[in-house]
Phi, psi and omega in degrees: 000140175241120181243131177233119181270158174054049180287318174212167187238140175244126181239137175276106180261008181269197183247358180241154172290137182230156174254126182269138177223141176247130175251104182250028180298332183261016178263149183305147175301139179092355178249125179226156182249135186253117176256155172295164182296328179257111182253020176268126181241125171280163177308131180089346179276159178217166175219154179258144181244132176255167180232137174239133177240122178277097181267000180268318186253348180237164178237075182300139179239163173294141179170174180269154174199169182232128172250119180258121179253125179235152178228117183244127180280000000 
């Protein structure tokens, strides 16, 4: 396993508290995104997202995928 913390940051730049969700259904097998346990962000707050790649049981290849990040008030 290869784990990289704090790969990118999500910040609530709005005026309402939001719940962050990641849809990684279109991301390669063996690649997962790590969120903190609390994904609720008040205005001005942010969270860091890490990435884990399973290099032991999967064979990740170069290619395209889509990570959808949503914030719902």
